[in-house]
Structures are given as C-alpha cells and as structure tokens.
C-alpha positions as CSV (number, residue, x, y, z in Angstrom):
1,M,82.6,-39.8,5.3
2,Q,85.1,-37.1,6.4
3,T,88.4,-38.5,7.7
4,I,90.3,-35.3,8.3
5,P,88.6,-32.7,10.6
6,D,88.7,-29.1,9.5
7,E,91.3,-26.8,10.9
8,K,88.7,-24.8,13.0
9,R,87.4,-27.9,14.7
10,M,91.0,-29.1,15.4
11,K,91.8,-25.8,17.0
12,E,88.7,-26.0,19.2
13,L,89.6,-29.5,20.3
14,L,93.2,-28.5,21.1
15,K,92.1,-25.5,23.1
16,D,89.6,-27.6,25.0
17,A,92.2,-30.2,25.8
18,L,94.7,-27.6,27.0
19,N,92.2,-25.8,29.1
20,E,91.1,-29.1,30.7
21,F,94.7,-30.2,31.3
22,F,95.7,-26.9,32.9
23,E,92.6,-26.8,35.1
24,E,93.4,-30.2,36.4
25,R,97.2,-29.6,36.7
26,Q,97.5,-26.0,37.8
27,D,100.6,-26.9,39.6
28,L,102.3,-27.6,36.3
29,L,101.3,-24.3,34.9
30,R,102.6,-22.5,37.9
31,E,105.9,-24.4,37.6
32,V,106.2,-23.6,33.9
33,V,105.5,-19.9,34.5
34,A,108.0,-19.7,37.4
35,D,110.7,-21.4,35.3
36,A,110.1,-18.9,32.5
37,I,110.4,-16.0,34.9
38,E,113.6,-17.4,36.4
39,D,115.0,-17.8,32.8
40,V,114.2,-14.2,32.0
41,A,115.7,-13.0,35.2
42,L,118.9,-15.0,34.5
43,I,119.1,-13.5,31.0
44,H,118.8,-10.0,32.5
45,A,121.4,-10.7,35.1
46,I,123.8,-11.9,32.4
47,K,123.2,-8.9,30.2
48,E,123.6,-6.5,33.1
49,D,127.0,-7.9,33.9
50,E,128.3,-8.4,30.4
51,A,130.5,-5.4,30.7
52,N,132.3,-7.1,33.6
53,A,135.1,-9.6,32.9
54,T,133.3,-12.2,34.9
55,V,130.0,-12.7,36.7
56,S,130.1,-14.8,39.8
57,R,127.5,-17.5,40.5
58,T,126.7,-15.7,43.8
59,E,125.9,-12.5,42.0
60,I,123.6,-14.2,39.6
61,F,121.7,-16.1,42.3
62,S,121.4,-13.0,44.5
63,I,119.7,-11.2,41.6
64,L,117.4,-14.2,40.9
65,E,116.5,-14.3,44.6
66,G,115.7,-10.6,44.7
67,E,118.6,-9.7,47.0
68,A,120.4,-7.4,44.6
C-alpha cells in the first residue's frame, strides 16, 4: 500500500484542481491579473518619477488610469 503519491501524480492533481478552480471562478483570475498589472504600472510610475523630489498622488493615479 502506497501512502505518499509520487511527485508526477501530485503535479497532475494540482494542475487539475487549479484548472477547475479558475474555470469556475474566472472573475477571480481576472481580478488577480488586473491587480498585478496595476502593481506593475505603479512600479513604473514610481521609477519614472524617482528623479523628482516628490511624486504626487494625482500624478501616480493619472498614470495608472492611462491619462498621462
């Protein structure tokens, strides 16, 4: 009797579970991706304005909202 599944089988089970989860909850996947994109945009905005003494909240949000 085998009590510990092999690594390959565990990977398959995890992939299947994640695929099923994201198929059922596509809204969560979209939200995670959108949050990640916003984080990257914020990082770029901060790096772009590092040369300035200060970066205003308005400037950062205008970049994030695509107005800059």
